[in-house]
FIRO-191079 format. One line per 4 residues: number of its first residue (from 1); their letters; for each residue x, y, z of C-alpha. Coordinates in nm, 2 decimals, m for minus. Example, Ala and Ser with C-alpha at 12.3 -4.5 7.8 and 13.67 -1.06 7.14 Angstrom:
// residues 2
1) AS) 1.23/m0.45/0.78 | 1.37/m0.11/0.71
//
This chain:
// residues 494
1) MSME) 8.52/14.76/12.60 | 8.51/14.82/12.21 | 8.85/14.91/12.03 | 8.82/15.12/11.75
5) YTKR) 8.89/14.99/11.41 | 9.20/15.15/11.23 | 9.46/15.14/10.95 | 9.67/14.96/11.15
9) SSKY) 9.41/14.69/11.25 | 9.35/14.64/10.88 | 9.74/14.63/10.81 | 9.76/14.38/11.08
13) LLYV) 9.45/14.17/10.94 | 9.64/14.14/10.62 | 9.94/13.99/10.79 | 9.69/13.74/10.99
17) VIFG) 9.52/13.66/10.63 | 9.82/13.59/10.42 | 9.98/13.41/10.70 | 9.68/13.16/10.74
21) LILF) 9.64/13.13/10.33 | 10.06/13.03/10.33 | 10.01/12.81/10.63 | 9.67/12.60/10.59
25) CFGL) 9.61/12.64/10.19 | 9.96/12.54/10.06 | 10.06/12.21/9.95 | 9.76/12.03/10.08
29) NFRH) 9.79/11.74/9.83 | 10.12/11.69/9.95 | 10.00/11.35/10.17 | 9.77/11.08/10.11
33) FWGT) 9.49/11.02/10.37 | 9.64/10.80/10.65 | 9.38/10.79/10.92 | 9.03/10.65/10.92
37) TEGR) 8.87/10.97/10.95 | 9.01/11.13/10.58 | 8.95/10.84/10.41 | 8.61/10.82/10.54
41) TAQI) 8.54/11.20/10.50 | 8.63/11.19/10.12 | 8.45/10.86/10.05 | 8.15/10.98/10.19
45) AREM) 8.18/11.28/9.96 | 8.26/11.07/9.63 | 8.02/10.82/9.70 | 7.74/11.14/9.75
49) LRSG) 7.85/11.26/9.37 | 7.85/10.96/9.24 | 7.52/10.83/9.33 | 7.35/11.19/9.33
53) EWVI) 7.24/11.11/9.69 | 7.28/11.43/9.90 | 7.03/11.39/10.17 | 7.16/11.06/10.34
57) PHLN) 7.53/11.07/10.37 | 7.68/10.68/10.25 | 8.01/10.52/10.31 | 8.03/10.20/10.17
61) DEPR) 7.76/10.20/10.01 | 7.57/10.19/10.37 | 7.38/10.50/10.55 | 7.61/10.69/10.77
65) LTKP) 7.38/10.92/10.96 | 7.62/10.96/11.26 | 7.73/11.34/11.13 | 7.54/11.56/10.97
69) PLYF) 7.61/11.63/10.61 | 7.79/12.00/10.59 | 8.14/11.94/10.56 | 8.05/11.62/10.32
73) WSVA) 7.82/11.86/10.10 | 8.11/12.12/10.08 | 8.37/11.89/9.97 | 8.13/11.72/9.73
77) VLSK) 8.03/12.07/9.61 | 8.41/12.19/9.58 | 8.51/11.84/9.37 | 8.20/11.90/9.14
81) YFND) 8.27/12.24/9.02 | 8.68/12.28/9.11 | 8.82/11.94/9.06 | 8.64/11.77/8.77
85) GKVS) 8.44/11.58/8.98 | 8.69/11.42/9.15 | 8.74/11.40/9.52 | 9.11/11.45/9.58
89) EWAA) 9.34/11.51/9.88 | 9.31/11.87/9.84 | 8.94/11.91/9.74 | 8.88/11.70/10.07
93) RLPA) 9.09/11.91/10.31 | 9.05/12.28/10.16 | 8.67/12.34/10.35 | 8.91/12.26/10.68
97) ALSA) 9.22/12.48/10.54 | 8.95/12.75/10.49 | 8.76/12.71/10.79 | 9.08/12.76/11.00
101) LLVI) 9.19/13.08/10.81 | 8.85/13.23/10.92 | 8.89/13.11/11.28 | 9.20/13.31/11.30
105) IMTF) 9.07/13.60/11.11 | 8.78/13.63/11.38 | 9.00/13.55/11.66 | 9.20/13.85/11.55
109) LIGQ) 8.87/14.03/11.51 | 8.71/13.91/11.86 | 9.09/14.03/12.00 | 9.08/14.37/11.85
113) RLYG) 8.76/14.48/11.92 | 8.82/14.39/12.31 | 9.18/14.50/12.35 | 9.32/14.63/12.06
117) DRVG) 9.50/14.55/11.73 | 9.84/14.39/11.91 | 9.64/14.14/12.15 | 9.42/14.01/11.80
121) LITS) 9.73/13.96/11.60 | 9.94/13.79/11.84 | 9.65/13.55/12.01 | 9.59/13.45/11.60
125) LCLA) 9.91/13.42/11.52 | 9.97/13.22/11.83 | 9.69/12.99/11.73 | 9.75/12.94/11.38
129) TSHS) 10.08/12.82/11.51 | 9.98/12.57/11.78 | 10.05/12.18/11.67 | 9.72/12.07/11.74
133) FLWQ) 9.50/12.33/11.56 | 9.78/12.35/11.26 | 9.75/11.99/11.21 | 9.31/11.99/11.24
137) GRTA) 9.32/12.28/10.99 | 9.52/12.05/10.74 | 9.32/11.77/10.77 | 9.01/11.65/10.64
141) ALDM) 8.76/11.64/10.92 | 8.45/11.79/11.04 | 8.60/11.97/11.36 | 8.79/12.27/11.20
145) MLVM) 8.42/12.37/11.06 | 8.25/12.30/11.38 | 8.50/12.55/11.57 | 8.46/12.81/11.27
149) FVTA) 8.11/12.84/11.32 | 8.16/12.79/11.70 | 8.39/13.10/11.68 | 8.13/13.30/11.43
153) TIMF) 7.86/13.22/11.71 | 8.06/13.38/11.99 | 8.22/13.67/11.76 | 7.87/13.80/11.66
157) FTFG) 7.75/13.77/11.99 | 8.06/13.96/12.11 | 8.00/14.22/11.83 | 7.62/14.23/11.95
161) LTAS) 7.70/14.33/12.30 | 7.95/14.59/12.22 | 7.72/14.73/11.91 | 7.50/15.06/11.93
165) SRGK) 7.18/14.98/11.99 | 7.05/14.99/11.60 | 7.33/14.74/11.50 | 7.27/14.50/11.76
169) KYYY) 6.98/14.30/11.59 | 7.16/14.21/11.28 | 7.48/14.09/11.49 | 7.23/13.87/11.68
173) ILMH) 7.06/13.71/11.38 | 7.41/13.63/11.21 | 7.49/13.47/11.60 | 7.15/13.24/11.58
177) ASCA) 7.26/13.15/11.19 | 7.61/13.08/11.29 | 7.47/12.85/11.57 | 7.23/12.68/11.32
181) LAVM) 7.54/12.62/11.10 | 7.76/12.49/11.39 | 7.46/12.23/11.41 | 7.48/12.12/11.07
185) AKGP) 7.85/12.09/11.12 | 7.84/11.80/11.39 | 7.56/11.84/11.60 | 7.44/11.96/11.89
189) VGIF) 7.78/12.00/12.06 | 7.74/12.34/11.83 | 7.47/12.45/12.10 | 7.63/12.40/12.38
193) VPWL) 8.01/12.50/12.35 | 7.89/12.89/12.25 | 7.61/12.91/12.49 | 7.77/12.77/12.73
197) GILT) 8.05/13.08/12.72 | 7.74/13.31/12.64 | 7.57/13.27/12.97 | 7.85/13.26/13.17
201) YLIW) 7.98/13.57/13.04 | 7.65/13.72/13.09 | 7.62/13.61/13.43 | 7.96/13.72/13.57
205) TRQL) 7.90/14.04/13.39 | 7.56/14.10/13.50 | 7.43/14.18/13.16 | 7.19/13.91/13.18
209) KEFK) 6.92/14.20/13.07 | 7.11/14.17/12.70 | 6.89/13.90/12.63 | 6.59/14.10/12.51
213) HMQW) 6.79/14.23/12.28 | 6.89/13.89/12.11 | 6.65/13.85/11.82 | 6.48/13.55/11.97
217) IVGA) 6.19/13.52/11.71 | 6.36/13.55/11.40 | 6.66/13.39/11.56 | 6.44/13.06/11.61
221) IVFV) 6.30/13.14/11.24 | 6.66/13.13/11.08 | 6.77/12.84/11.34 | 6.48/12.61/11.20
225) LIVA) 6.50/12.72/10.85 | 6.87/12.62/10.85 | 6.88/12.31/11.02 | 6.50/12.14/11.01
229) PWMI) 6.48/12.10/10.61 | 6.75/11.81/10.65 | 6.68/11.66/10.95 | 6.30/11.63/10.82
233) AVKS) 6.38/11.48/10.49 | 6.61/11.20/10.66 | 6.37/11.12/10.94 | 6.12/11.09/10.61
237) RITS) 6.32/10.81/10.46 | 6.49/10.67/10.75 | 6.22/10.64/11.07 | 6.54/10.54/11.29
241) SFGV) 6.76/10.83/11.21 | 6.69/11.01/11.58 | 6.80/10.69/11.77 | 7.15/10.70/11.53
245) FYHE) 7.21/11.08/11.65 | 7.07/10.99/11.98 | 7.35/10.75/12.01 | 7.59/10.91/11.88
249) TVTR) 7.59/11.24/12.14 | 7.39/11.18/12.41 | 7.46/10.80/12.49 | 7.84/10.92/12.40
253) YTSA) 7.83/11.15/12.66 | 7.61/10.98/12.94 | 7.73/10.66/12.88 | 8.06/10.62/12.69
257) FDHK) 8.12/10.32/12.46 | 8.48/10.42/12.33 | 8.77/10.65/12.41 | 8.73/10.64/12.78
261) RPFY) 8.90/10.89/12.99 | 8.91/10.99/13.36 | 8.75/11.34/13.42 | 9.09/11.52/13.46
265) YFMI) 9.23/11.39/13.10 | 9.17/11.69/12.95 | 9.28/11.93/13.19 | 9.61/11.74/13.21
269) RLPL) 9.68/11.72/12.79 | 9.53/12.10/12.72 | 9.84/12.28/12.74 | 10.01/11.95/12.54
273) YVLP) 9.76/12.01/12.27 | 9.82/12.43/12.21 | 10.22/12.37/12.23 | 10.45/12.56/12.21
277) WGIF) 10.20/12.81/12.35 | 10.06/12.57/12.65 | 10.38/12.65/12.81 | 10.25/12.95/12.96
281) IPFF) 9.89/12.80/13.07 | 10.10/12.74/13.41 | 10.22/13.08/13.44 | 9.85/13.20/13.33
285) IWDV) 9.69/12.97/13.64 | 9.95/13.12/13.88 | 9.91/13.45/13.82 | 9.51/13.40/13.88
289) LKNR) 9.60/13.22/14.21 | 9.86/13.46/14.33 | 9.65/13.78/14.28 | 9.32/13.60/14.35
293) TLQP) 9.12/13.70/14.07 | 8.96/13.56/13.74 | 8.85/13.94/13.68 | 9.13/14.05/13.40
297) YRYP) 9.03/13.70/13.19 | 8.69/13.68/13.24 | 8.59/13.70/12.90 | 8.82/13.42/12.74
301) VSFF) 8.79/13.22/13.09 | 8.39/13.24/13.02 | 8.43/13.06/12.64 | 8.70/12.77/12.74
305) LPAL) 8.66/12.66/13.13 | 8.31/12.59/13.13 | 8.33/12.41/12.79 | 8.65/12.22/12.94
309) IFFS) 8.44/12.11/13.21 | 8.19/12.00/13.01 | 8.38/11.81/12.78 | 8.58/11.67/13.13
313) LCGS) 8.25/11.54/13.24 | 8.21/11.32/12.91 | 8.37/11.01/12.95 | 8.44/10.94/12.60
317) KRSY) 8.75/11.18/12.54 | 8.93/11.26/12.19 | 9.16/11.53/12.17 | 8.99/11.72/11.91
321) YLIP) 8.69/11.79/12.10 | 8.86/12.07/12.27 | 8.98/12.25/11.95 | 8.65/12.52/11.97
325) LYPF) 8.83/12.62/12.33 | 9.16/12.70/12.16 | 9.11/13.08/12.02 | 8.98/13.17/12.39
329) VMLA) 9.26/12.98/12.54 | 9.51/13.15/12.30 | 9.32/13.52/12.41 | 9.39/13.44/12.77
333) ITIY) 9.78/13.34/12.71 | 9.82/13.68/12.53 | 9.64/13.89/12.79 | 9.87/13.71/13.06
337) IRRS) 10.18/13.77/12.84 | 10.06/14.16/12.83 | 10.04/14.18/13.17 | 10.36/14.03/13.31
341) LVIR) 10.57/14.26/13.38 | 10.88/14.01/13.34 | 10.74/13.95/12.96 | 10.68/14.29/12.89
345) QWIT) 11.05/14.40/12.99 | 11.20/14.10/12.79 | 10.98/14.25/12.48 | 11.12/14.59/12.53
349) KLID) 11.48/14.50/12.58 | 11.39/14.29/12.21 | 11.21/14.63/12.03 | 11.51/14.86/12.15
353) KFGV) 11.75/14.62/12.07 | 11.61/14.51/11.69 | 11.32/14.75/11.62 | 10.96/14.68/11.59
357) KKIF) 10.97/14.59/11.22 | 11.26/14.33/11.32 | 11.04/14.17/11.59 | 10.75/14.11/11.33
361) IAPL) 10.98/13.89/11.14 | 10.97/13.64/11.40 | 10.64/13.53/11.31 | 10.73/13.43/10.95
365) AAML) 11.07/13.28/11.04 | 10.85/13.05/11.26 | 10.59/12.99/11.00 | 10.90/12.90/10.73
369) IIMT) 11.06/12.70/11.02 | 10.72/12.49/11.06 | 10.65/12.51/10.70 | 10.99/12.35/10.61
373) IFFI) 11.00/12.06/10.85 | 10.65/11.98/10.73 | 10.71/11.96/10.40 | 11.01/11.75/10.48
377) LMPI) 10.87/11.53/10.72 | 10.52/11.47/10.50 | 10.76/11.25/10.22 | 10.90/11.03/10.47
381) LNNR) 10.55/10.98/10.66 | 10.38/10.93/10.36 | 10.55/10.61/10.27 | 10.49/10.45/10.60
385) NSAV) 10.13/10.58/10.64 | 10.02/10.56/10.28 | 9.72/10.31/10.14 | 9.81/10.40/9.77
389) DLCG) 10.08/10.10/9.69 | 9.86/9.82/9.88 | 9.56/9.99/9.66 | 9.74/9.98/9.35
393) KLNE) 9.88/9.62/9.37 | 9.51/9.51/9.44 | 9.41/9.65/9.13 | 9.71/9.54/8.95
397) IMGP) 9.60/9.20/9.05 | 9.24/9.16/9.02 | 9.01/9.20/8.71 | 8.75/9.39/8.63
401) NDKL) 8.48/9.16/8.70 | 8.66/8.99/9.03 | 8.47/9.06/9.36 | 8.67/9.20/9.71
405) VSYR) 8.58/9.17/10.02 | 8.77/9.26/10.40 | 8.76/9.02/10.68 | 8.76/9.25/11.01
409) YSRP) 8.95/9.50/10.87 | 8.71/9.78/10.69 | 8.90/10.08/10.64 | 8.78/10.37/10.42
413) YIVF) 9.09/10.52/10.29 | 9.12/10.17/10.16 | 8.77/10.19/9.99 | 8.89/10.53/9.82
417) YFDR) 9.21/10.43/9.69 | 9.05/10.09/9.55 | 8.82/10.29/9.38 | 8.60/10.02/9.26
421) GNIP) 8.32/10.07/9.50 | 8.22/9.91/9.77 | 8.45/9.63/10.00 | 8.22/9.48/10.24
425) ELNE) 8.33/9.34/10.55 | 8.26/9.01/10.66 | 8.30/8.90/11.04 | 8.24/8.53/11.02
429) VEQL) 8.43/8.26/10.88 | 8.10/8.09/10.74 | 8.08/8.40/10.52 | 8.45/8.41/10.40
433) HAFL) 8.41/8.00/10.26 | 8.09/8.11/10.12 | 8.20/8.38/9.95 | 8.54/8.19/9.82
437) DQST) 8.26/7.95/9.70 | 8.15/8.22/9.45 | 8.49/8.23/9.26 | 8.46/8.17/8.91
441) DEAR) 8.71/8.17/8.60 | 8.53/8.53/8.51 | 8.51/8.65/8.83 | 8.71/8.58/9.13
445) SYIL) 8.66/8.61/9.47 | 8.90/8.77/9.69 | 8.97/8.83/10.03 | 9.21/9.08/10.21
449) LQEK) 9.28/9.02/10.58 | 9.58/9.04/10.84 | 9.77/8.78/10.86 | 9.73/8.69/11.20
453) DFRE) 9.38/8.67/11.14 | 9.46/8.46/10.83 | 9.69/8.22/11.04 | 9.41/8.16/11.30
457) IPSL) 9.20/8.04/11.06 | 9.30/7.71/10.97 | 9.02/7.64/10.73 | 9.16/7.89/10.52
461) ASSQ) 9.47/7.72/10.47 | 9.38/7.55/10.14 | 9.34/7.88/10.03 | 9.56/8.07/9.77
465) IVLQ) 9.79/8.36/9.92 | 9.78/8.63/9.59 | 9.98/8.89/9.78 | 10.14/8.95/10.09
469) YPNF) 10.18/9.30/10.22 | 10.39/9.36/10.53 | 10.41/9.65/10.80 | 10.07/9.81/10.66
473) TKKD) 10.07/10.16/10.79 | 10.12/9.99/11.13 | 10.39/9.74/11.18 | 10.18/9.46/11.33
477) NDMV) 9.95/9.52/11.02 | 10.09/9.26/10.79 | 9.81/9.21/10.51 | 9.73/8.92/10.28
481) LITA) 9.52/8.87/10.00 | 9.36/8.53/9.95 | 9.15/8.40/9.67 | 9.01/8.01/9.62
485) PQKG) 9.28/7.82/9.39 | 9.15/7.73/9.05 | 9.14/7.39/8.90 | 9.51/7.32/8.74
489) EMLE) 9.63/7.69/8.82 | 9.88/7.79/9.09 | 9.85/8.16/9.14 | 10.19/8.36/9.16
493) TR) 10.26/8.51/9.55 | 10.38/8.90/9.54
//
C-alpha cells in the first residue's frame, strides 16, 4: 500500500536528516584508527593518491584485490579535493558516515511509502541508534557503503512496485544501477542480498508478473557499464585476479577458511547486534507464533529472513555481514510495536501525560546521551588502542635513510601512522639475519616484532634492543624494536 507524501512527511524527514548528521558526521576525527580494517582502508587510499594507481588498490606496495575499489576511490577523492591531498581519520570515515545517513533516510522513505510517516520515522531512528549500525557508520570500512546501495536497490524496487505504470521504468533502472554500485562496493554479495528479498517478496505476494516491467535490457546495459570497465582493466593487468575474487567470495562461502562459526550463530547474535531495540525481537517472534502468521510482516521478513539464512549457511561469519539486514529488522520491530496493544496503551498514556511534542524529545535525549558517552569514552579508549605513540617513537629513533621491517606482525595502522612507505613483513629467521646484516652507519636496519617472538629466537640475542613498548593495543602485545649493534657503540634502550 502506497502512502501519500505530505508536509508532515517532509518535517519528519528533516528530523531524520538532522539526527543523522549529528549522530554520524560529528567528531569523526575524535579517535585514531584502532584496528586492521580502518588502517587498511586509509592506507590503500593513501597509496592510491601517492602512486596515481587508481585501477588496482595496493596495500604496503602490494596489490590488494580482495575487494572492489569504490570505497577507496571515495576516500582518495575526498582527501585529494577537500583535505589538501592528505588521508586522515575524518576523510577515511566520512564516506561511511554519509552512507549511514543515506541509509536511515531511505529507511524512512521505505517505511513512509508502505506504512506511513510515523512508522518511517520510528524505524529510521531505531536503526540509527542500534549500536552495531551506529559504530559501523563511524568506521572507515566498506560495509556501510554496501548497505547504502543494497538499501537503495530495495527502495527503488519498492517504489517501482508501488508506482504508476509510467514511473516504473525509471525506478527499476535506478534499481539496477544501485545493485551494480553495491557490487563495486563489496562484490557479488551486493546482488545476492537484495535479490533474495525481491524474489521472496514477489513470490509471497504473487506478483511475479512484475518482472516484465523491470527494464532488464536497459538495466543490464547500466549494470555492465558500471561494473565491467574496472574488471576488464584489472584483468588486463593481473591475469590471476579472478582467482583472488573467487577465493574471497565463493571459497569463503563454501569452504570457510577463517572466522568459522556454527549455523545458528547469527540467529542467536542478531538481537545483540541491534541493541537496545533487539529486546523486541523475541516479542516479535512470539507475536508471529501466537497468531500463526507472518502476513503483517511479509515485506520486512522477505528482506531479512532469506538473507539471514544465506549468511547462516556461510561457514565464515563476521558481525558486519548482517548490517544490510538491519533496516528491515527495524521495520519488523516497528510494525510489531504498532500492532502491540500493550505498547500502544503505554504510548497513549505517555502522550496523554506529556503531549506529543514532549514525547519527540525522547529521541533527541537518547542521541545526546549516546554522543556524550561516545565522546567521553573515546579519548580514554584512544589512549589504550592507538598506534600513534609507538609510530612517533619509531620516527624519533630512525633516521631518514634507515629501513624498517616487521616480523610476523604486519599491521596496516602501523604503516599508516609511521608514514614512511612500505614496511615489509618477514616470516623466516634467516630473513631477519640477512636484513640485519645490511645495516650500515648511513642506513641502519630495524626490526619491529613482539617481545615473545624475540625471546623465542636465541640467535637474535646479540641484537640491540632500541625500544621496548609494553601493552601495545592489547595487553599481550609487548613490542620491541631491534637493530644490529654498531662497532664501538651501545645504543640506548627506550
